[in-house]
C-alpha positions as semicolon CSV with decimal commas, in nm:
position;residue;x (nm);y (nm);z (nm)
1;M;1,146;-0,694;1,765
2;Y;1,181;-0,913;1,494
3;Q;0,892;-1,095;1,275
4;I;0,824;-1,484;1,390
5;D;1,000;-1,640;1,106
6;S;1,301;-1,424;1,149
7;I;1,622;-1,661;1,256
8;Q;1,734;-1,411;1,527
9;N;1,437;-1,521;1,731
10;I;1,611;-1,885;1,797
11;V;1,899;-1,737;2,039
12;D;1,779;-1,474;2,392
13;S;1,951;-1,181;2,258
14;W;2,082;-1,055;1,931
15;W;2,228;-0,730;1,923
16;E;2,385;-0,596;2,322
17;K;2,563;-0,311;2,356
18;D;2,949;-0,292;2,341
19;S;3,142;-0,072;2,516
20;H;3,487;-0,264;2,466
21;V;3,777;-0,049;2,233
22;N;3,913;-0,377;2,129
23;L;3,714;-0,567;1,822
24;K;3,552;-0,904;1,818
25;R;3,373;-1,088;1,561
26;G;3,054;-1,004;1,564
27;A;3,134;-0,600;1,626
28;L;2,921;-0,355;1,442
29;V;3,141;-0,086;1,307
30;Y;3,101;0,157;1,022
31;A;3,359;0,142;0,702
32;F;3,413;0,291;0,367
33;V;3,387;-0,007;0,155
34;P;3,372;-0,032;-0,236
35;H;3,075;-0,118;-0,398
36;V;3,147;-0,405;-0,635
37;D;3,115;-0,377;-0,964
38;Q;3,091;-0,715;-1,196
39;V;3,353;-0,510;-1,390
40;P;3,606;-0,310;-1,275
41;I;3,696;0,042;-1,381
42;T;4,122;0,168;-1,422
43;L;4,258;0,504;-1,437
44;V;4,523;0,519;-1,750
45;P;4,729;0,861;-1,710
46;K;4,718;0,981;-2,016
47;G;4,887;1,344;-2,036
48;R;5,011;1,644;-1,808
49;K;4,904;1,987;-1,809
50;E;5,195;2,127;-1,799
51;A;5,467;1,966;-1,935
52;T;5,721;1,997;-1,629
53;A;5,436;1,932;-1,385
54;H;5,469;1,613;-1,255
55;E;5,193;1,660;-0,951
56;N;4,934;1,734;-1,199
57;A;4,758;1,440;-1,505
58;I;4,503;1,430;-1,703
59;I;4,343;1,049;-1,695
60;S;4,085;0,829;-1,853
61;I;3,861;0,614;-1,708
62;T;3,822;0,290;-1,898
63;P;3,681;-0,081;-1,794
64;L;3,933;-0,252;-1,691
65;R;3,967;-0,634;-1,863
66;I;4,156;-0,898;-1,717
67;K;4,276;-1,011;-2,076
68;D;4,385;-0,718;-2,172
69;H;4,783;-0,700;-2,198
70;R;4,836;-0,341;-1,986
71;P;5,217;-0,295;-1,917
72;K;5,353;-0,009;-1,704
73;E;5,281;0,371;-1,824
74;S;5,560;0,519;-1,893
75;L;5,453;0,855;-1,832
76;P;5,617;0,998;-1,473
77;V;5,355;1,118;-1,246
78;A;5,442;1,149;-0,913
79;A;5,071;1,121;-0,776
80;L;5,024;0,832;-0,968
81;S;5,366;0,628;-0,977
82;L;5,353;0,235;-1,013
83;H;5,536;-0,029;-0,998
84;E;5,621;-0,323;-1,236
85;G;5,283;-0,509;-1,326
86;E;5,058;-0,255;-1,111
87;L;4,767;-0,029;-1,221
88;W;4,560;0,182;-1,060
89;T;4,225;0,132;-1,036
90;A;3,862;0,318;-0,863
91;F;3,579;0,256;-0,713
92;R;3,235;0,428;-0,570
93;A;3,305;0,405;-0,209
94;K;2,996;0,433;0,086
95;K;3,027;0,457;0,464
96;R;2,845;0,137;0,523
97;P;2,798;-0,079;0,859
98;C;2,949;-0,353;0,873
99;L;2,989;-0,665;1,081
100;V;3,347;-0,797;1,171
101;I;3,401;-1,141;1,043
102;G;3,769;-1,196;1,110
103;T;3,983;-0,987;1,403
104;K;4,325;-0,885;1,397
105;Q;4,554;-1,134;1,377
106;P;4,907;-1,216;1,587
107;D;5,145;-0,900;1,521
108;V;5,474;-1,018;1,321
109;E;5,753;-0,992;1,522
110;N;6,024;-0,710;1,436
111;A;6,323;-0,903;1,370
112;F;6,105;-1,079;1,095
113;R;5,955;-0,794;0,912
114;R;6,345;-0,609;0,869
115;N;6,391;-0,496;0,498
116;M;6,084;-0,522;0,429
117;P;5,781;-0,333;0,304
118;K;5,540;-0,276;0,608
119;K;5,234;-0,322;0,394
120;L;5,342;-0,654;0,350
121;T;5,221;-0,762;0,719
122;S;5,045;-0,507;0,816
123;P;4,716;-0,622;1,022
124;T;4,362;-0,637;0,904
125;V;4,033;-0,689;0,978
126;L;3,809;-0,910;0,797
127;V;3,400;-0,722;0,761
128;A;3,089;-0,770;0,554
129;P;2,877;-0,501;0,458
130;Y;2,552;-0,430;0,551
131;Y;2,311;-0,265;0,253
132;G;1,942;-0,113;0,288
133;A;1,646;-0,373;0,213
134;D;1,383;-0,141;0,229
135;K;1,238;0,113;-0,065
136;D;1,221;0,449;-0,028
137;G;1,271;0,793;-0,213
138;K;1,706;0,722;-0,161
139;R;1,771;0,348;-0,257
140;A;1,552;0,124;-0,508
141;G;1,561;-0,169;-0,186
142;Y;1,492;-0,517;-0,263
143;N;1,266;-0,725;-0,416
144;E;0,967;-0,814;-0,102
145;Q;0,967;-1,138;-0,233
146;L;1,338;-1,169;-0,214
147;V;1,369;-1,065;0,121
148;E;1,141;-1,294;0,246
149;R;1,349;-1,618;0,082
150;I;1,668;-1,383;0,309
151;R;1,480;-1,366;0,585
152;H;1,412;-1,804;0,559
153;A;1,780;-1,851;0,573
154;E;1,722;-1,982;0,192
155;Y;2,044;-1,792;0,061
156;P;2,394;-1,869;0,230
157;Q;2,569;-1,513;0,091
158;F;2,256;-1,312;0,227
159;M;2,111;-1,247;0,643
160;L;1,811;-1,026;0,669
161;D;1,833;-0,814;0,990
162;S;1,721;-0,491;1,176
163;L;1,992;-0,281;1,308
164;P;2,024;-0,106;1,631
165;I;2,166;0,208;1,491
166;G;1,884;0,377;1,319
167;G;1,849;0,372;0,922
168;P;1,626;0,140;0,752
169;K;1,441;-0,114;0,911
170;N;1,568;-0,411;0,760
171;S;1,918;-0,446;0,613
172;I;2,105;-0,727;0,408
173;L;2,423;-0,857;0,492
174;R;2,627;-0,969;0,203
175;L;2,862;-1,198;0,345
176;D;2,993;-1,245;0,001
177;H;3,122;-0,947;0,017
178;I;3,360;-1,002;0,288
179;Q;3,651;-0,788;0,244
180;P;3,998;-0,639;0,468
181;I;3,969;-0,309;0,611
182;G;4,313;-0,169;0,772
183;F;4,326;-0,185;1,140
184;H;4,425;0,152;1,226
185;Y;4,157;0,354;1,384
186;Y;4,114;0,608;1,063
187;A;3,949;0,275;0,893
188;Y;3,654;0,206;1,103
189;E;3,423;0,359;1,398
190;H;3,290;0,115;1,652
191;S;2,905;0,156;1,651
192;G;2,842;0,053;2,015
193;Y;2,702;-0,257;1,962
194;S;2,805;-0,623;1,913
195;L;2,629;-0,961;1,821
196;S;2,601;-1,155;2,098
197;D;2,794;-1,443;2,227
198;E;2,522;-1,701;2,188
199;A;2,429;-1,526;1,822
200;V;2,842;-1,529;1,738
201;E;2,794;-1,931;1,834
202;L;2,513;-2,072;1,740
203;I;2,422;-1,836;1,409
204;L;2,698;-1,641;1,237
205;N;2,997;-1,924;1,284
206;D;2,736;-2,212;1,133
207;W;2,639;-1,922;0,859
208;I;3,013;-1,864;0,779
209;Q;3,061;-2,266;0,724
210;W;2,760;-2,275;0,510
211;L;2,867;-1,987;0,300
212;F;3,235;-2,117;0,270
213;Y;3,170;-2,505;0,259
214;G;2,852;-2,530;0,134
215;G;2,680;-2,701;0,374
216;L;2,559;-2,682;0,762
217;P;2,650;-2,903;1,051
218;E;2,451;-3,147;1,125
219;D;2,347;-3,043;1,466
220;S;2,330;-2,678;1,342
221;F;2,014;-2,429;1,464
222;I;2,011;-2,300;1,130
223;L;1,893;-2,656;0,977
224;D;1,645;-2,694;1,253
225;F;1,481;-2,312;1,162
226;Q;1,479;-2,398;0,763
227;K;1,291;-2,775;0,863
228;E;1,055;-2,549;1,082
229;I;1,033;-2,272;0,808
230;T;0,954;-2,507;0,546
231;S;0,680;-2,672;0,743
232;I;0,479;-2,372;0,777
233;Y;0,554;-2,158;0,479
234;G;0,599;-2,506;0,220
């Protein structure tokens, strides 16, 4: 059940059970996704515990500044090998519920993949992660006034929802955290739920357009919802 001033009430059905193996836009999956920090972190090999042991290394963890000149490390470490222009970054990651935004694209024919690394054409899926909005002993949560504004569809990067998989009562979808995950079954786990076709067509598709292009279609149900909310809550 959603609060009366929630956009989910626009459609007849929001979350539905989904037993399909193939992913589709609107599917709810689990995946390990990184925390996006304002300043990224890099791992720099500094030495080896033993001069002849190339599998182990002593590393330092430092802020990664885009303007810093970081040539390829000369220290040979088998477990941290790098190509020219590369460096190692590190992220804290957590298993989170994620909404599938973009599904797997058509495979590239084998004839076009010859003599090139597989990673250049390996398929991915675009997902957006959910974050718990409630304040409790485990999480700081979101400011209640901010949650209300998110529920009223005031921000294109946030959508408030209540997931059908347990956990916090309220979750916030971070559409500005859309990111790729591998299409391999090691990379994700289907929750058994997906948004209804109506929810995807009438709400999600317009919301993504709002985020990417800065505006909503003139006939969008989201615009109607915002106007109604403004007339009631000011």
